[in-house]
C-alpha positions in Angstrom: -22.6 118.5 8.3 -19.3 117.4 6.9 -18.5 113.7 6.7 -15.7 111.8 5.0 -16.6 110.7 1.5 -17.2 107.0 2.5 -19.9 108.0 5.0 -21.9 110.1 2.5 -21.6 107.4 -0.1 -22.2 104.4 2.2 -25.6 103.0 1.4 -27.8 102.2 4.4 -28.7 99.0 2.6 -25.4 97.5 3.5 -25.7 98.1 7.3 -26.2 95.0 9.4 -29.9 94.2 9.7 -31.0 96.2 6.6 -30.9 94.7 3.2 -32.8 95.6 0.0 -36.4 95.4 1.4 -35.6 97.4 4.6 -33.7 99.9 2.4 -36.8 100.6 0.4 -38.8 101.2 3.6 -36.1 103.5 4.9 -36.0 105.4 1.6 -39.6 106.5 2.2 -38.2 108.4 5.2 -35.6 110.0 3.1 -32.9 107.7 4.4 -30.6 106.4 1.7 -27.1 106.7 3.2 -25.6 106.3 6.6 -25.2 110.1 6.7 -29.0 110.4 6.2 -29.6 107.9 9.0 -27.3 109.7 11.5 -29.1 113.0 10.8 -32.6 111.6 10.9 -33.4 113.3 14.1 -36.2 112.5 16.6 -39.4 114.6 16.7 -39.7 114.3 20.5 -38.4 112.3 23.5 -39.9 110.3 26.3 -38.3 110.3 29.7 -38.3 106.6 30.8 -35.5 106.9 33.3 -37.6 106.6 36.5 -38.8 103.0 37.2 -41.7 103.1 39.6 -43.3 100.4 41.8 -46.7 99.2 40.5 -48.4 100.3 43.7 -47.2 103.9 43.1 -48.5 104.4 39.6 -51.1 107.1 38.9 -54.0 106.7 36.5 -53.8 108.8 33.3 -50.1 109.3 33.6 -47.2 107.7 31.6 -45.0 105.4 33.7 -42.1 103.0 33.4 -42.6 99.8 35.4 -40.5 96.6 35.8 -41.8 93.2 36.9 -42.2 89.6 36.1 -44.9 88.0 33.8 -47.3 86.1 36.2 -49.6 84.8 33.5 -50.6 85.6 29.9 -53.0 84.5 27.2 -55.3 85.5 24.3 -59.1 85.9 24.5 -61.9 87.2 22.4 -64.1 90.1 23.4 -67.9 90.3 23.0 -67.3 92.3 19.8 -65.0 89.6 18.4 -61.7 91.5 19.0 -58.7 89.3 19.8 -57.0 90.6 22.9 -53.6 89.5 24.1 -53.3 90.1 27.9 -50.5 89.6 30.4 -50.5 90.1 34.2 -47.2 91.6 35.4 -46.3 91.7 39.1 -43.5 93.2 41.1 -43.0 93.0 44.9 -45.8 95.6 45.5 -48.8 94.9 43.1 -50.1 93.6 39.8 -50.9 95.4 36.5 -52.6 94.1 33.4 -51.0 94.9 30.0 -53.2 94.5 26.9 -52.7 94.6 23.2 -55.7 94.5 20.7 -55.6 92.4 17.6 -52.0 91.3 18.2 -52.4 87.6 19.3 -49.0 86.8 17.8 -47.3 88.5 20.7 -48.0 85.5 22.9 -45.2 83.5 21.3 -42.6 86.1 22.3 -43.2 85.8 26.1 -43.5 83.2 28.8 -44.4 83.3 32.5 -41.5 84.2 34.6 -39.9 86.6 32.0 -38.6 89.8 33.4 -40.1 92.7 31.5 -40.1 96.5 31.4 -43.3 98.3 30.3 -43.9 102.0 29.4 -47.2 103.5 28.7 -50.3 105.3 30.0 -51.9 103.7 33.1 -55.7 103.4 33.4 -57.8 102.4 36.3 -60.7 99.9 35.8 -61.5 97.1 38.2 -57.7 96.7 38.2 -54.7 98.7 36.9 -54.3 98.4 33.1 -51.7 99.7 30.6 -52.8 99.5 27.0 -50.4 98.9 24.0 -47.3 99.7 26.1 -43.8 99.7 24.8 -41.9 96.8 26.2 -38.5 95.3 26.6 -37.8 91.7 27.9 -34.8 91.7 30.2 -32.1 89.1 29.9 -29.6 88.5 32.7 -26.9 90.8 31.1 -29.5 93.6 30.9 -30.3 93.9 34.6 -28.4 97.2 34.6 -30.8 98.6 32.0 -28.1 99.2 29.5 -30.7 99.0 26.7 -32.0 101.6 24.2 -35.7 101.5 24.7 -36.1 101.8 28.5 -34.5 103.3 31.5 -33.3 106.4 29.7 -34.4 109.4 27.7 -35.9 107.6 24.6 -36.1 109.1 21.1 -39.4 109.1 19.2 -38.9 109.3 15.4 -41.3 110.1 12.5 -42.1 106.7 11.0 -43.4 105.1 7.9 -45.3 101.8 7.4 -43.3 98.7 8.4 -40.6 100.7 10.2 -41.0 100.6 14.0 -39.5 102.8 16.7 -37.6 99.8 18.1 -36.1 98.9 14.8 -35.0 102.5 14.0 -33.5 103.0 17.4 -31.6 99.7 17.1 -30.3 100.6 13.6 -29.3 104.1 14.6 -27.5 102.8 17.7 -25.6 100.4 15.6 -24.7 103.0 13.0 -23.5 105.4 15.7 -21.2 102.8 17.1 -19.6 101.8 13.8 -19.6 105.2 11.9 -19.6 108.2 14.2 -15.8 108.4 14.1 -16.1 109.2 10.4 -17.9 112.5 11.0 -15.6 115.5 10.8 -16.4 118.9 12.1 -17.5 121.5 9.6 -17.4 124.4 12.1 -13.9 125.8 12.6 -12.3 125.3 16.0 -12.1 129.1 16.7 -15.9 129.5 16.0 -16.8 126.5 18.2 -14.7 127.9 21.1 -16.1 131.5 20.7 -19.7 130.3 20.6 -19.3 127.6 23.2 -20.5 124.8 20.9 -20.4 121.1 21.5 -18.3 118.8 19.4 -20.2 117.3 16.4 -19.8 113.7 17.5 -21.2 114.5 21.0 -24.0 116.5 19.3 -25.1 113.7 16.9 -24.9 111.0 19.6 -26.9 113.0 22.1 -29.5 114.1 19.6 -30.4 110.4 19.4 -29.6 109.0 22.9 -29.1 111.9 25.3 -27.4 111.3 28.6 -29.6 113.9 30.2 -31.7 116.9 29.1 -28.7 119.2 29.6 -26.7 117.2 27.0 -29.7 117.2 24.7 -30.0 121.0 24.9 -26.3 121.3 24.1 -26.6 118.9 21.2 -29.7 120.7 19.8 -27.9 124.1 19.9 -24.9 122.7 18.1 -26.9 121.1 15.3 -29.1 124.2 14.8 -26.1 126.5 14.9 -24.3 124.5 12.3 -27.3 124.5 9.9 -27.7 128.3 10.1 -23.9 128.8 10.0 -23.6 126.9 6.8 -26.5 128.9 5.3 -24.9 132.1 6.4 -21.6 131.1 5.0 -23.2 130.3 1.6 -24.9 133.7 1.5 -21.7 135.5 2.6 -19.7 133.6 -0.2 -22.3 134.7 -2.8 -22.1 138.3 -1.7 -18.3 138.3 -1.5 -17.9 136.7 -4.9 -20.2 139.3 -6.4 -18.1 142.0 -4.8 -14.9 140.5 -6.0 -16.0 140.2 -9.6 -16.4 144.0 -9.7 -18.5 143.7 -12.8 -21.0 146.3 -11.8 -21.6 149.6 -13.7 -19.9 152.3 -11.8 -22.3 155.3 -12.2 -21.2 158.9 -11.9 -23.3 161.4 -10.0 -23.2 164.9 -11.4 -23.3 167.8 -9.0 -26.8 169.0 -8.3 -28.6 165.9 -9.7 -30.3 165.0 -6.4 -31.2 168.6 -5.7 -32.7 169.0 -9.1 -34.6 165.8 -8.6 -36.1 167.1 -5.3 -37.0 170.4 -6.8 -39.1 168.5 -9.4 -41.2 166.8 -6.8 -44.5 168.4 -5.6 -43.8 167.2 -2.1 -41.0 166.9 0.5 -39.1 163.7 0.8 -39.1 162.0 4.2 -35.8 161.5 6.1 -36.0 157.7 5.4 -36.7 158.3 1.7 -33.6 160.4 1.5 -31.5 157.9 3.5 -32.7 155.1 1.1 -31.8 157.2 -1.9 -28.3 157.9 -0.5 -27.7 154.2 0.1 -28.8 153.4 -3.5 -26.7 156.2 -4.9 -23.6 154.8 -3.0 -24.3 151.3 -4.4 -24.6 152.6 -7.9 -21.4 154.6 -7.8 -19.6 151.4 -6.7 -18.1 149.1 -9.4 -19.8 146.2 -7.7 -23.4 145.4 -8.8 -26.0 146.7 -6.4 -28.3 144.1 -4.8 -30.6 146.1 -2.5 -33.9 145.3 -0.9 -36.1 148.3 -0.3 -38.8 147.5 2.3 -41.4 150.2 2.8 -44.7 150.7 4.5 -47.8 150.7 2.2 -47.9 154.3 0.8 -44.4 155.2 2.1 -43.2 156.4 -1.2 -40.9 153.6 -2.5 -41.7 154.5 -6.1 -40.2 157.9 -5.8 -37.0 156.4 -4.5 -36.8 154.0 -7.5 -37.4 157.0 -9.8 -34.2 158.7 -8.6 -32.3 155.4 -9.2 -33.8 155.2 -12.7 -32.9 158.9 -13.4 -29.3 158.2 -12.3 -28.8 155.2 -14.6 -30.4 157.1 -17.6 -28.1 160.1 -16.9 -25.2 157.7 -17.2 -26.4 156.5 -20.6 -28.0 153.2 -19.5 -31.6 151.9 -19.7 -33.9 151.0 -16.7 -36.5 148.2 -16.4 -39.3 147.9 -13.9 -41.0 144.5 -13.5 -44.3 144.3 -11.6 -46.7 141.4 -10.9 -49.9 142.8 -12.4 -51.0 144.8 -15.5 -53.0 147.2 -13.3 -49.8 148.0 -11.3 -47.7 148.2 -14.5 -50.2 150.7 -16.0 -50.1 152.8 -12.8 -46.3 152.9 -12.7 -46.3 153.8 -16.4 -48.6 156.8 -15.8 -46.6 157.9 -12.8 -43.2 157.6 -14.4 -44.1 158.9 -17.9 -45.7 162.0 -16.3 -42.6 162.7 -14.3 -40.0 162.0 -16.9 -41.7 163.5 -20.0 -40.3 167.0 -19.2 -36.8 165.5 -19.2 -37.2 164.0 -22.6 -36.9 160.5 -21.2 -38.8 157.8 -23.2 -40.9 155.5 -20.9 -42.7 152.5 -22.5 -45.2 149.9 -21.2 -44.9 146.2 -22.2 -47.5 143.7 -20.9 -49.3 140.6 -22.1 -52.1 142.7 -23.5 -49.9 145.0 -25.5 -50.9 144.7 -29.2 -48.5 142.5 -31.2 -47.4 145.3 -33.6 -46.8 147.7 -30.8 -45.0 145.0 -28.8 -42.6 144.3 -31.6 -41.9 148.1 -32.0 -41.2 148.5 -28.3 -38.9 145.4 -28.3 -37.0 147.0 -31.3 -36.7 150.3 -29.5 -35.4 148.6 -26.4 -32.8 146.6 -28.4 -31.6 149.8 -30.1 -31.6 151.8 -26.9 -34.4 154.2 -28.0 -36.5 153.2 -24.9 -35.0 154.6 -21.7 -37.3 153.0 -19.2 -39.5 149.9 -19.8 -42.2 149.0 -17.4 -43.8 145.5 -17.7 -45.1 142.3 -16.2 -43.8 138.8 -17.0 -43.6 140.0 -20.6 -40.1 141.4 -19.8 -38.7 137.9 -19.3 -40.0 136.5 -22.6 -37.7 135.4 -25.4 -36.9 138.2 -27.8 -36.9 140.9 -25.2 -33.4 142.4 -24.8 -31.7 145.7 -24.0 -29.0 147.6 -25.7 -27.4 148.8 -22.4 -29.4 147.9 -19.2 -28.1 149.6 -16.1 -30.9 149.1 -13.5 -33.5 146.4 -12.8 -36.3 147.3 -10.4 -38.4 144.4 -9.3 -41.6 145.5 -7.4 -43.4 143.1 -5.0 -40.9 140.4 -6.0 -42.4 137.8 -3.7 -45.2 137.6 -6.3 -42.6 136.1 -8.7 -41.1 132.6 -8.6 -37.3 132.0 -8.3 -37.0 131.1 -12.0 -38.8 134.3 -13.2 -36.5 136.5 -11.1 -33.4 134.6 -12.4 -34.5 135.1 -16.0 -34.9 138.9 -15.6 -31.4 139.1 -14.0 -29.9 137.3 -16.9 -31.1 140.0 -19.2 -29.1 142.5 -17.2 -26.1 140.4 -16.0 -24.1 143.4 -14.8 -27.0 145.7 -14.0 -27.7 147.1 -10.5 -30.8 145.4 -8.9 -33.3 147.2 -6.7 -36.0 144.9 -5.2 -39.0 146.7 -3.6 -41.7 145.4 -1.4 -44.6 146.8 0.7 -44.8 143.4 2.5 -42.1 143.9 5.2 -40.2 140.7 5.9 -39.6 139.6 9.5 -36.0 139.9 10.5 -35.3 136.2 10.7 -36.7 135.7 7.3 -34.8 138.6 5.9 -31.6 136.9 7.1 -32.4 133.8 5.1 -34.5 134.6 2.1 -32.7 137.9 1.4 -29.5 137.0 3.3 -27.1 138.2 0.6 -28.8 141.5 0.0 -28.4 144.9 1.6 -31.6 146.2 3.1 -33.1 149.7 3.3 -36.3 150.4 5.2 -38.9 153.2 5.0 -41.1 153.0 8.0 -42.4 156.6 8.1 -45.3 157.8 6.0 -45.4 161.2 4.2 -46.8 164.1 6.0 -50.6 164.4 6.0 -51.2 160.7 6.2 -53.7 159.8 9.0 -53.8 156.4 10.6 -56.6 154.3 9.1 -59.2 153.3 11.6 -59.8 149.5 11.3 -62.8 147.7 12.7 -63.7 144.0 12.8 -67.4 143.7 12.4 -69.5 140.5 12.4 -71.8 139.7 9.4 -75.0 140.5 11.3 -74.0 144.2 11.6 -73.4 144.8 7.9 -76.5 147.0 7.6 -74.9 149.6 9.8 -71.7 149.4 7.8 -73.6 150.1 4.6 -75.2 153.1 6.3 -71.8 154.4 7.1 -70.6 153.9 3.4 -73.7 155.9 2.2 -72.7 158.8 4.5 -69.1 158.8 3.2 -70.2 158.8 -0.5 -72.7 161.6 0.1 -69.8 163.6 1.5 -67.9 163.1 -1.7 -65.7 160.1 -0.9 -65.5 156.7 -2.6 -65.4 153.1 -1.3 -63.9 149.7 -2.1 -65.8 146.4 -1.4 -63.3 143.5 -1.6 -64.5 139.9 -2.0 -62.4 136.7 -1.9 -63.8 135.2 -5.1 -65.3 136.2 -8.4 -68.2 133.8 -8.8 -70.5 132.0 -6.5 -69.9 128.3 -5.8 -72.0 125.5 -4.4 -69.0 124.1 -2.6 -68.0 127.4 -0.9 -69.6 129.8 1.5 -67.3 132.6 0.4 -68.8 135.9 -0.7 -68.5 136.4 -4.5 -67.8 139.8 -6.1 -70.5 139.3 -8.8 -73.2 138.6 -6.3 -72.2 141.6 -4.1 -72.0 143.9 -7.1 -75.6 142.9 -8.2 -77.0 143.4 -4.7 -75.3 146.8 -4.2 -76.1 148.2 -7.6 -79.7 147.1 -7.7 -80.9 147.0 -4.0 -78.6 148.8 -1.6 -77.0 151.7 -3.4 -79.1 152.1 -6.6 -78.6 155.9 -6.4 -74.8 155.6 -6.7 -72.6 154.4 -9.5 -71.2 151.0 -8.7 -68.7 149.0 -10.8 -67.1 145.6 -10.7 -63.4 144.7 -11.4 -61.7 141.3 -11.3 -58.7 139.4 -12.7 -60.6 137.7 -15.6 -61.6 141.0 -17.3 -59.7 142.2 -20.3 -56.9 144.7 -19.5 -58.6 147.4 -21.4 -61.8 147.0 -19.3 -59.9 147.1 -16.1 -57.9 150.1 -17.2 -61.1 152.0 -18.1 -62.7 151.2 -14.8 -59.7 152.3 -12.8 -59.5 155.5 -14.7 -63.2 156.2 -14.1 -62.8 155.4 -10.4 -59.8 157.7 -10.2 -61.9 160.5 -11.8 -64.7 159.9 -9.2 -67.1 158.7 -12.0 -67.5 155.5 -9.9 -68.6 155.8 -6.3 -68.3 152.2 -5.2 -65.8 149.7 -6.7 -66.5 146.0 -6.0 -63.3 144.0 -6.5 -61.3 140.9 -5.9 -57.7 141.2 -4.7 -56.7 142.5 -8.1 -56.5 145.9 -6.4 -54.2 144.6 -3.7 -50.9 146.1 -5.0 -50.1 149.6 -6.0 -53.5 151.2 -6.8 -53.6 154.9 -5.8 -57.0 156.5 -5.5 -56.6 159.5 -3.0 -60.3 160.1 -2.7 -61.2 156.5 -1.6 -61.7 156.5 2.2 -63.6 153.3 2.9 -62.7 149.7 2.3 -65.0 146.8 3.3 -63.3 143.4 3.1 -65.8 140.5 3.0 -64.8 137.1 4.6 -61.7 138.9 6.0 -60.7 135.8 7.9 -59.9 134.1 4.6 -57.1 136.5 3.8 -53.5 136.5 5.2 -52.4 139.3 7.5 -49.9 140.8 5.0 -52.6 140.7 2.3 -55.1 142.5 4.5 -52.6 145.2 5.3 -51.8 145.6 1.5 -55.5 145.9 0.8 -56.0 148.4 3.6 -53.1 150.5 2.1 -55.3 151.3 -0.9 -57.1 153.9 1.2 -55.9 156.8 3.3 -53.9 158.3 0.5 -55.5 161.7 0.2 -55.4 163.3 3.6 -59.0 162.4 4.4 -59.9 160.2 7.4 -60.2 156.6 6.2 -61.8 153.4 7.5 -61.1 149.7 6.9 -64.0 147.4 7.9 -63.3 143.7 8.2 -66.5 141.6 7.8 -66.0 138.2 9.3 -67.3 135.5 11.6 -64.1 133.6 12.1 -64.2 130.0 13.3 -60.5 129.4 14.3 -58.2 131.2 16.7 -55.5 132.1 14.2 -58.0 134.0 12.1 -59.2 135.9 15.2 -55.6 136.8 16.0 -55.0 138.2 12.5 -58.1 140.4 12.6 -57.3 141.6 16.1 -53.8 142.4 15.1 -55.0 144.5 12.1 -57.4 146.4 14.4 -54.6 147.2 16.8 -51.6 147.7 14.5 -50.9 150.2 11.8 -47.2 149.3 11.0 -46.7 146.7 8.3 -43.4 145.9 10.0 -45.1 145.1 13.3 -47.8 143.1 11.4 -45.1 141.1 9.6 -43.6 140.0 12.9 -47.1 139.1 14.2 -47.9 137.2 11.1 -44.6 135.3 11.4 -45.5 134.5 15.0 -48.9 133.2 14.0 -48.1 131.3 10.9 -44.4 130.6 10.7 -42.2 130.9 7.6 -43.5 127.9 5.6 -47.0 129.5 5.1 -45.8 133.1 4.8 -43.5 132.2 1.9 -43.9 129.1 -0.2 -40.5 127.6 0.2 -40.1 125.9 -3.2 -41.4 128.7 -5.4 -39.8 131.6 -3.5 -36.4 129.9 -2.9 -36.5 129.8 0.9 -33.5 127.5 1.8 -34.6 124.2 3.4 -34.3 124.5 7.2 -34.4 120.9 8.6 -33.3 121.3 12.2 -33.7 125.0 13.3 -36.9 126.9 13.7 -36.8 130.5 12.3 -39.2 131.7 15.0 -37.8 129.9 18.1 -34.1 130.0 17.2 -33.8 133.6 16.2 -30.9 134.3 18.6 -28.9 131.3 17.2 -29.6 132.4 13.6 -28.3 135.9 14.2 -25.2 134.6 16.0 -24.5 132.0 13.3 -24.9 134.6 10.6 -22.6 137.1 12.3 -19.9 134.4 12.7 -20.3 133.3 9.1 -20.1 136.7 7.5 -17.2 137.6 9.8 -15.3 134.4 8.8 -15.8 135.0 5.1 -14.7 138.7 5.5 -11.4 137.4 6.7 -11.1 134.4 4.4 -13.2 135.1 1.3 -12.4 131.8 -0.4 -12.3 129.7 2.7 -8.8 128.6 1.6 -7.3 128.7 5.2 -6.6 125.1 6.2 -8.8 125.6 9.3 -11.8 126.4 7.1 -11.4 123.7 4.5 -14.0 121.3 6.1 -16.5 124.2 6.1 -15.9 125.0 2.5 -16.3 121.4 1.4 -19.5 121.1 3.5 -21.1 124.2 2.1 -20.3 123.2 -1.5 -21.7 119.7 -0.8 -24.9 121.0 0.8 -25.7 123.8 -1.6 -24.5 122.4 -4.9 -27.0 123.2 -7.6 -28.7 125.7 -5.3 -26.3 128.5 -5.0 -27.7 130.3 -8.0 -31.2 130.4 -6.3 -29.7 131.7 -3.1 -28.1 134.5 -5.1 -31.5 135.4 -6.8 -33.1 136.2 -3.4 
């Protein structure tokens, strides 16, 4: 929202009726300036327009009534509670209004005063309204030209010592004396095309709507503006990146893609090929690539990244792959080194557990360009890690990293192309905000031979039958995962622990089979050995925490049991389920749970019914909303104050389309008609633009 400088800088303390003490109270609500006050919006509204005769009120309903105080007084109940009570009459009947522990109210009223009351009516021996909102009418207010009654009344979030009446009065005064200072950030042509209300109309009607139609128009305008400014910021970031032209324009030699395909032991899917072509086009361009590759669990994103790495190496550059866990780094290292060894391409692994001497040698190789591809965890962003000539950064499961970590990696390859991969599909509305400045490729189809995983939600009492089924699968030559939410038992938690389950399975339930335990507190060498043994089928049952959530590939594993499944998020459950079903054998995911809340039941039912991670992401978004799906602070989700990413999807998409269209025509927003917008975006996102560009 764009205001003239004096409105942004005008301290609320200097408004009539505020002062230093009130200013401190308002600051607890985040209100420091007049601008903050005008955009401190109600959380709901009460319709107090209809004044009803006392004889017509209905018990258990909210009513607005007008009458005259017949009598009033303070009395003490049997429990010692002081009660202030007044009897109000109109021409039809009487009603009692009571306030508990507020005897001081008596001094504000006298018999004969005209009064309006609003609240919930109850029926005892007589009609009663408890703790009602009230307004004493003076002669010049007979027409009800007041802010607390006889209209649609705003209800604000409050803090101690700030009342609804005070805040309404203050905002009403601020509107009267300052609304003319608000200038419109949305260009006239956009407002006309999208049929948006004027900003002054919108702000006024968000606080004191004339009617609900006006309120709806005001809400749409305020929400559109918020999304429009975010879309403009993202469009400017993307346009600026394109204008800089600092990317590494790769060359593609004839036959490179064909040779790559011939090296693979399987056929690429159509969507894999389409993603590769998009990435190839990005890398040929002189502009730095910023592409998000979303793929189903097991859809083959890694092979797409392998072609991008091959292309950058063939052009004389280095490639880096950053992943969130050492297990996944190890797996990527095995996959990539096996593939690239025949091409004479040097692939190295750098993690926190890499021995110091080896680590220093690898860092030296990277600096001198002797390492072609480096795979690592957070170790890649440490000081002292540098590249001779980095051409491509691949960030896998990047939502596992914070904003600052991703920014540090990008700094090491300032001109490099960036490919972000995730097997946690992002709902469309979130993709337009979190990754709004990126190009997006999707791989929804799975490679041939992949069967759907049968998923069952089973209550704790039926676990015996589940173990019987596990025994049958192992006897037939298959393997199983048992996933638990925690490592150790706790007196303060009823969650199943991996150590306890491991002991029971190994000693009592499956003593004839080889059972192993893996969790995040083990040494990397221990975890690596266990995973190698599991892959070689030396281990029949692997009891694990979520350390196996990302990227583990054991084709012979066909059963996964998830204990306390209701304690996991939907995306996490889908990721875990994706560890099985990779070898052409029929696979089963069994969710053990006795959920106590409805959201947990919805998640488990969704997983039973849906196979697609994209569908599950939308369902998860519907159940939980954006705040819980992605931690806003760590992951850089821009603050959305007024709009709702779930409910206002249509407005978001329209605002984004308009913003990107505007920046395409006026990339610097230098047109006089767009100057207010430019100033507003800079003001709103100052200090944050670098995080928006990190994704």
